[in-house]
KEKOLGU-588542 format. One record per residue: residue number from 0; x, y, z of N, C-alpha, C, O in turn; residue in three letters. Coordinates in steps of 0.02 Angstrom, whole numbers. Layout:
BEGIN
n_n.c1_n.c2_n.c3_ca.c1_ca.c2_ca.c3_c.c1_c.c2_c.c3_o.c1_o.c2_o.c3_res
NUM_X_Y_Z_X_Y_Z_X_Y_Z_X_Y_Z_ALA
...
END
This chain:
BEGIN
n_n.c1_n.c2_n.c3_ca.c1_ca.c2_ca.c3_c.c1_c.c2_c.c3_o.c1_o.c2_o.c3_res
0_42_-59_0_0_0_0_45_63_0_91_68_40_UNK
1_30_108_-45_69_169_-50_54_216_8_-3_223_29_UNK
2_106_248_33_98_295_88_92_365_61_134_387_22_UNK
3_41_401_83_33_471_64_73_514_113_63_510_173_UNK
4_119_555_86_159_598_128_151_670_103_143_682_44_UNK
5_154_717_150_150_787_132_213_808_95_265_775_99_UNK
6_208_863_59_265_890_23_323_904_71_381_889_55_UNK
7_308_932_129_359_947_178_396_885_201_457_886_208_UNK
8_360_831_212_391_769_235_431_737_178_485_710_190_UNK
9_405_740_116_442_713_59_509_750_51_560_719_35_UNK
10_507_815_61_569_855_56_617_836_111_677_828_99_UNK
11_592_828_172_634_811_229_665_742_220_722_730_241_UNK
12_629_695_190_653_627_179_693_619_114_721_566_101_UNK
13_695_672_74_730_670_9_703_614_-36_741_574_-63_UNK
14_638_612_-43_607_561_-85_563_594_-138_551_654_-137_UNK
15_539_553_-185_497_574_-240_529_632_-278_585_625_-303_UNK
16_496_689_-283_524_745_-322_585_776_-289_619_817_-321_UNK
17_601_758_-227_659_785_-192_717_735_-188_766_746_-153_UNK
18_710_680_-225_764_631_-227_826_661_-259_820_699_-307_UNK
19_884_644_-233_947_670_-260_990_611_-284_1008_567_-244_UNK
20_1007_611_-348_1050_559_-376_1119_587_-387_1128_644_-409_UNK
21_1168_547_-371_1238_565_-382_1277_502_-401_1248_450_-415_UNK
22_1343_508_-400_1385_451_-417_1452_457_-382_1474_512_-364_UNK
23_1485_401_-373_1552_400_-344_1603_399_-400_1590_373_-454_UNK
24_1660_428_-385_1715_430_-434_1779_414_-397_1789_434_-339_UNK
25_1823_378_-430_1889_361_-401_1940_360_-457_1925_341_-514_UNK
26_2001_381_-441_2055_379_-489_2121_382_-452_2125_399_-393_UNK
27_2174_364_-489_2242_366_-461_2285_413_-504_2280_414_-565_UNK
28_2327_451_-469_2378_489_-504_2437_442_-517_2449_396_-477_UNK
29_2474_452_-571_2533_411_-583_2583_419_-526_2588_472_-496_UNK
30_2621_366_-512_2673_369_-460_2721_425_-476_2738_437_-534_UNK
31_2743_460_-425_2791_514_-434_2760_581_-449_2796_630_-459_UNK
32_2693_585_-452_2661_650_-463_2674_695_-403_2666_674_-346_UNK
33_2693_757_-417_2709_803_-362_2645_829_-329_2592_830_-360_UNK
34_2650_848_-266_2592_877_-231_2564_939_-267_2504_949_-267_UNK
35_2607_979_-297_2585_1038_-333_2543_1019_-394_2492_1051_-409_UNK
36_2564_966_-429_2527_943_-487_2460_913_-467_2410_922_-501_UNK
37_2459_877_-411_2396_849_-385_2348_905_-369_2290_903_-390_UNK
38_2371_956_-333_2329_1013_-315_2302_1048_-377_2243_1065_-381_UNK
39_2346_1059_-426_2326_1094_-488_2274_1053_-526_2227_1082_-554_UNK
40_2282_987_-528_2235_945_-565_2166_944_-531_2115_949_-564_UNK
41_2166_937_-465_2101_936_-429_2067_1004_-435_2006_1008_-445_UNK
42_2105_1058_-430_2077_1125_-440_2048_1132_-510_1994_1161_-519_UNK
43_2083_1107_-560_2059_1111_-629_1996_1070_-638_1950_1091_-672_UNK
44_1992_1011_-607_1931_970_-610_1872_1010_-584_1818_1011_-614_UNK
45_1882_1043_-527_1827_1082_-497_1810_1142_-541_1751_1156_-552_UNK
46_1860_1177_-566_1848_1238_-605_1822_1224_-676_1785_1265_-703_UNK
47_1842_1168_-706_1825_1154_-776_1764_1109_-785_1729_1113_-835_UNK
48_1751_1065_-735_1696_1017_-743_1643_1025_-689_1583_1029_-704_UNK
49_1664_1026_-627_1616_1025_-572_1575_1090_-569_1514_1088_-577_UNK
50_1607_1146_-558_1572_1210_-551_1531_1229_-613_1472_1247_-605_UNK
51_1559_1227_-674_1520_1249_-732_1457_1208_-745_1410_1231_-778_UNK
52_1455_1146_-719_1397_1103_-730_1351_1100_-669_1306_1057_-667_UNK
53_1361_1144_-620_1318_1146_-562_1326_1086_-516_1281_1069_-479_UNK
54_1385_1054_-519_1397_995_-478_1434_1014_-414_1461_1069_-408_UNK
55_1435_967_-368_1473_974_-306_1516_911_-299_1494_856_-317_UNK
56_1577_919_-273_1623_863_-264_1646_861_-192_1669_910_-165_UNK
57_1639_802_-162_1664_791_-94_1709_730_-98_1686_674_-107_UNK
58_1773_741_-92_1820_686_-97_1887_703_-67_1899_759_-45_UNK
59_1930_653_-65_1997_664_-38_2044_611_-64_2023_561_-95_UNK
60_2108_623_-52_2158_575_-72_2225_608_-79_2233_667_-65_UNK
61_2273_570_-100_2338_596_-117_2353_570_-187_2337_604_-236_UNK
62_2384_512_-194_2391_482_-260_2328_443_-279_2314_434_-339_UNK
63_2291_419_-230_2228_384_-242_2171_427_-217_2167_443_-157_UNK
64_2126_447_-262_2070_490_-244_2005_453_-251_1997_409_-294_UNK
65_1958_471_-209_1889_447_-216_1842_499_-187_1861_536_-141_UNK
66_1782_501_-214_1735_550_-189_1666_541_-218_1653_495_-257_UNK
67_1622_586_-197_1552_586_-218_1539_649_-258_1562_703_-240_UNK
68_1502_642_-312_1481_699_-352_1405_699_-355_1373_649_-370_UNK
69_1376_757_-339_1304_767_-343_1292_839_-367_1340_876_-379_UNK
70_1229_858_-373_1214_926_-393_1220_973_-333_1213_951_-276_UNK
71_1234_1036_-346_1238_1086_-293_1169_1102_-264_1163_1125_-207_UNK
72_1117_1088_-302_1048_1100_-280_1012_1033_-280_1039_983_-303_UNK
73_952_1031_-255_913_970_-256_900_950_-328_876_991_-368_UNK
74_915_889_-345_905_865_-413_944_802_-427_971_770_-381_UNK
75_945_784_-489_975_720_-509_1030_730_-560_1020_762_-611_UNK
76_1088_702_-544_1141_700_-594_1117_656_-651_1071_616_-644_UNK
77_1149_663_-708_1131_624_-767_1191_582_-790_1247_590_-765_UNK
78_1178_538_-837_1232_499_-866_1282_545_-903_1341_529_-908_UNK
79_1258_602_-928_1302_649_-960_1352_678_-910_1411_689_-927_UNK
80_1330_691_-849_1377_715_-796_1430_662_-782_1489_678_-777_UNK
81_1409_600_-777_1456_545_-764_1509_542_-820_1569_535_-807_UNK
82_1485_547_-881_1529_542_-939_1577_601_-943_1636_593_-961_UNK
83_1554_661_-927_1598_720_-926_1656_710_-878_1714_723_-895_UNK
84_1641_687_-818_1693_677_-767_1741_623_-790_1802_631_-786_UNK
85_1714_567_-814_1757_512_-836_1803_533_-892_1863_521_-890_UNK
86_1776_566_-943_1816_587_-1000_1870_638_-979_1926_635_-1004_UNK
87_1852_684_-934_1900_734_-913_1959_701_-877_2017_718_-891_UNK
88_1945_654_-832_1998_620_-796_2042_577_-843_2103_577_-836_UNK
89_2010_542_-889_2048_500_-935_2090_543_-983_2145_522_-1002_UNK
90_2065_602_-1002_2103_646_-1046_2166_672_-1012_2215_690_-1045_UNK
91_2166_674_-947_2225_695_-909_2268_637_-886_2310_644_-841_UNK
92_2256_579_-916_2295_518_-904_2295_495_-832_2345_470_-806_UNK
93_2237_504_-799_2230_475_-733_2223_400_-740_2198_375_-791_UNK
94_2245_363_-691_2244_290_-694_2185_263_-654_2161_294_-607_UNK
95_2161_204_-674_2108_168_-639_2047_212_-626_2021_213_-571_UNK
96_2025_249_-677_1966_292_-670_1904_248_-664_1891_206_-707_UNK
97_1866_259_-610_1804_223_-598_1749_272_-584_1756_315_-540_UNK
98_1694_267_-621_1635_308_-610_1576_260_-601_1562_220_-646_UNK
99_1542_264_-544_1487_217_-531_1425_237_-568_1421_291_-598_UNK
100_1376_193_-566_1309_209_-591_1279_261_-543_1302_271_-487_UNK
101_1226_294_-567_1191_342_-524_1158_306_-466_1132_251_-474_UNK
102_1157_338_-408_1123_310_-350_1094_366_-307_1115_424_-313_UNK
103_1047_349_-265_1016_396_-219_1066_413_-165_1085_370_-126_UNK
104_1088_476_-162_1141_495_-115_1118_495_-43_1160_497_2_UNK
105_1054_493_-30_1029_492_39_1011_422_62_1015_408_122_UNK
106_992_377_17_965_313_38_1004_253_13_991_198_38_UNK
107_1050_259_-33_1088_201_-57_1157_198_-26_1196_152_-42_UNK
END
């Protein structure tokens, strides 16, 4: 039986029209990459892909990075967002680039 919930409760629970889809991303820098180059590459990822597409990135690492990408506002990332991130990382010769399928960032 379907449960009827108010708009306010659906928003609070991040369900239905308030569901947020995102994806995980992971990659490795080549061995011997300098800290300055790592910083510059991550800054470029944020400035060239994340910010212009209304995305947000929460991640960390040194030579091995992993993180979550979702929208800056309530909404759903698309397969095009996933592909943009993957292509950008591969074009910069990052190793072991992994981009997951879309998932619910609050419930999965």
